[in-house]
C-alpha positions as CSV (number, residue, x, y, z in Angstrom):
1,M,14.6,9.8,-24.7
2,L,14.6,13.0,-22.9
3,I,11.6,14.3,-20.5
4,S,10.0,17.2,-22.3
5,D,6.9,17.4,-20.1
6,I,5.2,16.1,-16.7
7,R,1.5,16.4,-15.9
8,V,0.6,16.2,-12.4
9,T,-3.2,15.5,-11.6
10,P,-4.7,15.2,-8.1
11,V,-7.8,12.8,-8.1
12,A,-10.4,11.7,-5.5
13,F,-12.5,8.7,-5.4
14,R,-15.2,7.5,-3.1
15,D,-13.8,5.5,0.0
16,P,-16.0,3.6,2.4
17,P,-15.7,4.3,6.3
18,L,-13.2,1.7,7.1
19,L,-12.0,1.6,10.7
20,N,-8.6,1.3,12.0
21,A,-6.3,2.4,15.2
22,A,-6.2,5.8,13.7
23,G,-9.7,6.6,13.2
24,V,-11.8,6.0,10.1
25,H,-11.3,6.8,6.2
26,Q,-13.0,9.8,4.9
27,P,-15.6,9.7,2.1
28,W,-12.8,10.6,-0.4
29,A,-9.4,9.1,-1.0
30,L,-6.8,11.0,-2.6
31,R,-4.2,10.1,-5.2
32,T,-2.1,11.6,-7.5
33,I,-1.4,10.9,-11.3
34,V,1.8,11.5,-13.0
35,E,2.2,11.6,-16.6
36,V,5.7,11.7,-18.1
37,R,6.2,12.7,-21.8
38,T,9.3,12.5,-23.9
39,D,10.6,14.4,-27.1
40,D,10.0,11.4,-29.1
41,G,6.2,11.2,-28.2
42,L,6.2,8.3,-25.6
43,S,4.4,8.8,-22.3
44,G,4.5,6.8,-19.2
45,L,2.3,6.8,-16.2
46,G,2.9,7.1,-12.4
47,E,0.6,7.0,-9.1
48,T,1.5,8.3,-5.7
49,Y,-0.3,9.8,-2.6
50,G,-2.5,12.8,-2.8
51,D,-2.1,14.7,0.6
52,L,-1.3,18.3,-0.4
53,A,2.1,18.6,1.3
54,H,3.2,15.6,-0.9
55,L,1.3,16.7,-3.9
56,T,3.0,20.2,-3.6
57,K,6.5,18.3,-3.6
58,V,5.6,16.1,-6.6
59,R,4.8,19.2,-8.6
60,A,8.1,21.0,-7.5
61,A,9.8,17.9,-8.5
62,A,8.2,17.7,-11.9
63,R,9.6,21.1,-12.8
64,R,13.1,20.1,-12.5
65,L,13.1,17.0,-14.6
66,A,12.9,18.1,-18.1
67,G,15.8,17.4,-20.3
68,I,16.8,14.3,-18.3
69,D,16.8,10.9,-20.1
70,V,14.4,8.7,-19.1
71,H,17.0,5.6,-18.7
72,H,19.0,7.6,-16.2
73,H,18.0,6.6,-13.1
74,H,20.4,8.2,-10.6
75,A,20.2,11.6,-12.6
76,L,16.3,11.5,-12.0
77,Y,16.8,10.7,-8.3
78,A,19.4,13.3,-7.7
79,A,17.2,16.1,-9.6
80,V,14.3,15.1,-7.1
81,A,16.6,15.2,-4.2
82,Q,17.3,18.8,-5.0
83,T,13.9,19.8,-4.5
84,I,13.4,18.0,-1.3
85,G,16.1,19.6,0.5
86,G,16.0,18.7,4.5
87,D,12.1,18.7,4.5
88,V,10.2,15.8,5.8
89,V,6.5,14.9,4.8
90,T,4.5,13.3,7.5
91,D,1.1,11.3,6.9
92,R,-1.6,12.3,9.4
93,H,-3.0,9.0,9.6
94,G,-0.1,7.5,10.9
95,L,-0.3,4.1,9.7
96,T,2.8,3.8,7.2
97,G,5.6,4.3,10.0
98,V,7.9,6.8,11.1
99,A,8.8,9.8,8.6
100,T,12.4,10.4,7.5
101,R,13.9,12.7,4.8
102,E,14.9,9.4,3.2
103,K,11.4,8.2,2.9
104,T,10.1,11.6,1.8
105,L,12.7,11.7,-1.2
106,D,11.6,8.1,-1.9
107,R,8.2,8.7,-2.0
108,V,8.3,11.8,-4.2
109,F,10.7,10.1,-6.4
110,S,8.6,6.9,-7.0
111,P,5.9,8.0,-9.4
112,F,8.3,9.4,-11.8
113,E,10.3,6.2,-11.8
114,V,7.3,4.1,-12.6
115,A,6.4,6.5,-15.4
116,C,9.9,6.3,-16.8
117,L,10.1,2.5,-16.6
118,D,6.6,2.3,-18.5
119,I,8.0,4.6,-21.1
120,R,11.0,2.3,-21.3
121,G,9.2,-0.7,-21.6
122,K,6.8,0.9,-24.2
123,A,10.1,2.0,-26.4
124,L,11.3,-1.8,-26.2
125,G,7.6,-3.4,-26.6
126,R,8.6,-5.3,-23.6
127,P,6.5,-5.3,-20.0
128,V,8.1,-3.6,-17.2
129,C,8.7,-6.7,-15.1
130,D,11.5,-7.7,-17.9
131,L,13.3,-4.5,-17.1
132,L,13.4,-5.8,-13.3
133,G,15.1,-9.2,-14.3
134,G,12.4,-10.8,-15.7
135,P,9.4,-12.4,-14.3
136,V,9.6,-15.6,-12.0
137,R,5.6,-15.8,-12.1
138,D,2.9,-14.9,-14.5
139,R,0.3,-14.2,-11.9
140,V,0.9,-12.5,-8.6
141,P,-1.4,-13.6,-5.5
142,Y,-3.3,-11.0,-3.3
143,S,-5.0,-11.2,-0.1
144,A,-8.5,-10.1,0.9
145,Y,-8.1,-7.2,3.1
146,L,-10.8,-7.0,5.7
147,F,-11.9,-4.0,7.9
148,Y,-14.2,-3.2,10.5
149,K,-16.6,-0.4,9.0
150,W,-19.8,1.2,9.5
151,A,-22.6,0.4,7.0
152,A,-22.0,3.9,5.6
153,H,-20.6,7.2,6.2
154,P,-22.9,9.3,8.8
155,G,-25.7,10.9,6.9
156,E,-25.4,8.7,3.7
157,P,-27.0,5.6,2.5
158,A,-25.7,2.4,3.2
159,D,-22.8,1.2,0.8
160,E,-22.6,-1.8,-1.1
161,F,-20.2,-3.5,1.3
162,G,-22.4,-3.4,4.5
163,A,-21.6,-3.0,8.1
164,A,-19.0,-5.2,9.9
165,L,-18.5,-4.6,13.3
166,D,-18.3,-8.1,14.8
167,A,-17.0,-11.5,13.4
168,D,-20.0,-12.5,11.7
169,G,-19.9,-9.1,9.7
170,L,-16.2,-9.7,8.9
171,I,-17.1,-13.2,7.8
172,A,-19.7,-12.2,5.4
173,Q,-17.4,-9.3,4.0
174,A,-14.9,-12.2,3.5
175,R,-17.3,-14.4,1.7
176,M,-18.2,-11.4,-0.5
177,F,-14.5,-10.9,-1.7
178,V,-13.5,-14.6,-1.5
179,E,-16.5,-15.2,-4.0
180,E,-15.9,-12.4,-6.3
181,Y,-12.1,-12.3,-6.5
182,G,-11.0,-15.9,-5.5
183,F,-8.8,-14.6,-2.6
184,R,-6.8,-17.6,-0.8
185,S,-5.3,-15.1,1.7
186,I,-7.2,-13.0,4.2
187,K,-5.7,-10.1,6.4
188,L,-7.6,-8.4,9.1
189,K,-7.0,-4.8,9.6
190,G,-7.2,-4.6,13.7
191,G,-6.4,-2.4,16.4
192,V,-10.1,-0.9,16.5
193,F,-11.8,-3.2,19.6
194,P,-10.2,-4.8,22.2
195,P,-7.6,-7.3,21.3
196,D,-9.6,-10.5,22.8
197,V,-12.5,-9.4,20.5
198,E,-10.3,-9.4,17.4
199,V,-8.7,-12.4,18.5
200,D,-12.0,-14.4,18.5
201,A,-12.7,-12.7,15.3
202,V,-9.7,-14.4,13.7
203,L,-10.5,-17.7,15.3
204,A,-13.7,-17.3,13.6
205,L,-12.2,-16.5,10.3
206,R,-10.3,-19.4,10.6
207,E,-13.2,-21.8,11.3
208,A,-15.2,-20.2,8.4
209,F,-12.1,-20.5,6.0
210,P,-10.0,-23.5,7.1
211,D,-7.7,-23.4,4.1
212,A,-7.1,-19.7,3.8
213,A,-3.5,-18.0,5.0
214,L,-4.5,-15.4,7.8
215,R,-2.9,-12.4,9.4
216,I,-3.8,-9.4,11.5
217,D,-2.5,-6.0,11.7
218,P,-3.5,-3.5,14.5
219,N,-1.1,-0.9,13.6
220,G,0.9,-0.8,16.7
221,A,-2.2,-0.3,18.9
222,W,-0.8,-3.1,21.4
223,S,1.8,-3.1,24.1
224,V,4.5,-5.5,24.3
225,P,2.8,-8.2,26.8
226,T,-0.8,-7.7,24.8
227,S,1.3,-8.4,21.5
228,I,2.7,-11.8,23.3
229,D,-0.4,-12.5,24.6
230,V,-2.2,-12.1,21.2
231,G,0.7,-13.9,19.3
232,R,0.2,-17.0,21.8
233,K,-3.5,-17.2,21.6
234,L,-3.1,-17.1,17.7
235,A,-0.3,-19.7,17.6
236,G,-1.2,-22.1,14.5
237,T,-3.7,-19.5,13.2
238,I,-1.9,-16.9,11.5
239,D,1.0,-17.0,8.9
240,Y,2.3,-13.7,10.6
241,L,1.6,-10.9,12.9
242,E,2.0,-7.7,11.5
243,D,3.0,-4.7,13.6
244,P,1.5,-5.5,16.8
245,T,3.4,-2.8,18.8
246,L,5.4,0.3,18.0
247,G,9.4,0.5,17.3
248,L,11.8,-1.9,16.6
249,A,12.8,-2.6,20.3
250,A,9.4,-3.3,21.2
251,M,9.2,-5.5,18.0
252,A,12.1,-7.4,18.7
253,E,11.0,-8.4,22.3
254,V,7.6,-9.7,21.2
255,A,9.2,-11.6,18.3
256,A,11.3,-13.6,20.7
257,R,8.4,-14.4,22.6
258,V,5.9,-15.5,19.6
259,P,5.7,-18.4,17.8
260,M,5.0,-16.8,14.3
261,P,7.3,-14.3,12.6
262,L,6.5,-10.5,12.6
263,A,5.7,-8.4,9.6
264,T,6.1,-4.6,9.3
265,N,5.6,-1.7,7.2
266,M,5.7,0.7,9.9
267,C,9.0,0.2,11.8
268,V,11.1,-0.6,8.8
269,V,10.5,1.9,6.1
270,T,13.7,2.9,4.5
271,F,17.4,1.2,4.0
272,E,18.6,2.9,7.1
273,H,16.1,0.9,9.2
274,L,17.4,-2.4,7.9
275,P,20.8,-3.0,10.0
276,A,19.1,-2.4,13.4
277,A,16.0,-4.7,12.1
278,I,18.3,-7.6,11.2
279,R,20.7,-7.3,14.1
280,D,17.8,-7.3,16.7
281,G,15.5,-10.0,15.1
282,A,12.6,-7.5,15.0
283,V,10.9,-8.8,11.9
284,G,10.3,-11.8,9.8
285,V,8.4,-10.4,7.1
286,L,9.1,-7.0,5.4
287,L,6.2,-5.6,3.8
288,S,7.6,-3.3,1.1
289,D,6.0,-0.5,-0.7
290,H,7.4,0.8,-4.1
291,H,5.4,3.9,-3.0
292,Y,7.5,4.9,-0.3
293,W,10.8,2.8,-1.0
294,G,11.6,4.7,-3.9
295,G,10.2,3.1,-6.9
296,L,10.6,-0.4,-8.6
297,V,14.3,-0.6,-9.3
298,R,15.1,0.1,-5.4
299,S,12.4,-2.3,-4.3
300,T,14.2,-5.1,-6.1
301,Q,17.4,-4.1,-4.6
302,L,15.7,-4.1,-1.1
303,A,14.0,-7.9,-2.1
304,R,17.8,-8.8,-2.5
305,L,18.9,-7.7,0.8
306,C,15.8,-9.5,2.3
307,A,16.8,-12.7,0.7
308,T,20.5,-12.2,2.0
309,F,19.6,-11.9,5.5
310,G,16.5,-14.4,5.5
311,L,13.8,-12.0,5.9
312,R,10.7,-13.0,3.8
313,L,8.8,-10.6,1.6
314,S,5.4,-9.4,0.6
315,M,3.8,-5.9,-0.3
316,H,1.9,-3.2,1.8
317,S,-1.0,-1.4,0.4
318,N,-3.0,1.8,0.7
319,S,-6.2,3.0,-0.9
320,H,-4.7,3.1,-4.6
321,L,-5.9,2.8,-8.3
322,G,-4.8,0.8,-11.4
323,I,-1.4,2.3,-12.3
324,S,-0.4,1.4,-8.9
325,L,-1.9,-2.2,-9.0
326,A,-0.3,-2.5,-12.2
327,A,3.2,-1.3,-11.1
328,M,2.9,-3.6,-7.9
329,T,2.1,-6.6,-10.1
330,H,5.1,-6.2,-12.3
331,L,7.5,-6.0,-9.3
332,A,6.3,-8.8,-7.5
333,A,6.3,-10.8,-10.9
334,A,10.1,-10.1,-10.8
335,V,10.8,-10.7,-7.1
336,P,11.7,-14.3,-6.9
337,N,11.5,-14.2,-2.7
338,L,8.0,-13.0,-2.5
339,A,6.7,-15.4,0.3
340,H,3.2,-14.3,0.9
341,A,0.0,-12.5,-1.1
342,C,0.2,-9.1,-1.3
343,D,-2.1,-6.6,0.1
344,T,-4.6,-4.6,-2.1
345,H,-7.3,-2.3,-1.3
346,T,-8.5,-2.8,-4.8
347,P,-12.1,-4.1,-3.9
348,W,-12.7,-1.1,-1.9
349,Q,-12.8,1.1,-4.8
350,A,-15.7,-0.4,-6.3
351,R,-14.5,-0.5,-9.8
352,Q,-13.6,3.3,-9.7
353,D,-10.3,3.8,-11.6
354,V,-8.1,5.9,-14.0
355,V,-7.3,3.0,-16.2
356,K,-9.3,1.5,-19.2
357,P,-10.8,-1.9,-18.1
358,G,-9.4,-5.1,-19.5
359,A,-5.3,-5.1,-18.5
360,L,-6.0,-5.8,-14.9
361,R,-8.1,-8.5,-13.6
362,F,-8.3,-11.1,-10.8
363,A,-8.5,-14.6,-11.3
364,D,-8.4,-17.2,-8.3
365,G,-7.2,-14.6,-6.0
366,A,-4.3,-13.4,-8.6
367,V,-3.7,-10.7,-10.9
368,P,-2.1,-12.1,-14.2
369,V,0.9,-9.9,-15.1
370,P,-0.3,-7.3,-17.8
371,S,1.3,-8.5,-21.2
372,G,1.3,-5.3,-23.0
373,P,4.4,-2.9,-23.3
374,G,5.5,-1.0,-20.4
375,L,3.0,-1.3,-17.4
376,G,0.3,-2.5,-19.8
377,V,-2.4,-0.2,-18.7
378,E,-3.8,2.7,-20.7
379,L,-5.0,6.0,-19.1
380,D,-9.0,6.6,-19.0
381,R,-8.8,10.3,-19.7
382,D,-12.7,10.8,-19.0
383,A,-12.1,9.2,-15.9
384,L,-9.3,11.0,-14.9
385,E,-11.0,14.5,-15.5
386,A,-14.1,13.0,-13.6
387,M,-11.8,12.2,-10.5
388,H,-10.1,15.4,-10.9
389,E,-13.2,17.4,-10.6
390,Q,-14.0,15.1,-7.9
391,Y,-10.8,16.4,-6.2
392,L,-11.7,20.0,-6.7
393,A,-15.3,19.8,-5.3
394,C,-14.9,17.5,-2.2
395,G,-12.8,19.8,-0.3
396,V,-10.6,17.4,1.2
397,T,-6.8,18.0,0.7
398,E,-5.2,15.3,3.1
399,R,-6.0,12.1,4.7
400,D,-6.8,12.4,8.4
401,D,-8.6,9.5,9.6
402,T,-8.4,10.8,13.3
403,S,-10.0,14.2,12.6
404,Y,-12.9,12.4,10.7
405,M,-13.4,10.0,13.7
406,R,-13.5,12.8,15.9
407,T,-16.3,14.6,14.0
408,F,-18.7,11.6,15.2
409,Q,-16.7,10.5,18.4
410,P,-15.4,13.9,20.1
411,D,-13.3,11.9,22.6
412,F,-11.5,9.3,20.4
413,S,-7.8,9.0,20.8
414,P,-5.1,7.5,18.6
415,V,-2.8,7.2,21.1
416,R,-0.8,4.0,20.9
417,P,-0.3,1.4,22.3
418,R,-4.0,1.5,23.6
419,W,-4.3,-1.7,25.0
């Protein structure tokens, strides 16, 4: 099964004004949809970031992959590597860790690998999780992902989620998501307000949801002393503390002095970061993300390394659509040492998607693994075209939380640590 053609389509969909340490989400989120076709008529889907620099590299790689067998993982990786050179693609929002050449290569390669696995699954009549070793669970737990947020983007009507600028607003937000999706884990995106305010919010969430697994992620907004102080104040309240401060050395210092494990998707983002992180005891939970760890196969290799060295495993999320949710679910289904509910932004997308409804659903806070061949999802071409038109019309070509925040707060600074 040789690759005959690849279609790369940038899309845009509405995103609420979600606050974080780097600023606030713009009105439009960007993604790129990849369709790989073979000479025998099969096609597969992949999804990745939509920022222009990344999109340009995906398009360049797509032009080099014709004629490669979809089974030849290493040949595909080598072909993509030839298009990357020494370039490094950074993300302007700065919430997914340091940029490296390896990370750039892996994030460009990932959607093609997922699409090829989708094809291989369809050819065999088997789900993608079977190609990753087979399922160890038939449903994958996800977490409610809470954000401080404005009621609406300035100048627009209030959105369906409402404002959340204090603990009461967060509790209302959590209730909305728990009632609709059945989540049993709750994560708060912090780094927005002073740490004591966010500590009080987590304690209020614990009171409101006594049985939920809780965690908080300030995206490195705190100093080492502040991180230690917060960790101690939240002892017995949260399952893990995610990226409280920046860098492996600082994380290791905090990890040695707080009672809960530290998690990361920022200081360990490629395989080359693992030796120092393990040696220094900087993290206890690795939040993997197949979008920048090089796809699903490399993510299963990562999971095995984590098991070998005693690291717990879960998954990071960014604004994504159904192709990514399907890929995440197949991967999580095939990873034995998944220890915590995965992150997902799906509830924030307000039922906007490029896949046809029915294959993906939430039940009791989990997504049952799609049973169809490949990823088990089907592209909605009308929705894809509509989102592509939105991309062309919206004028946004990269995610830049800081610049958008400065439109309304000119003195806003994303410098970290902030507290």
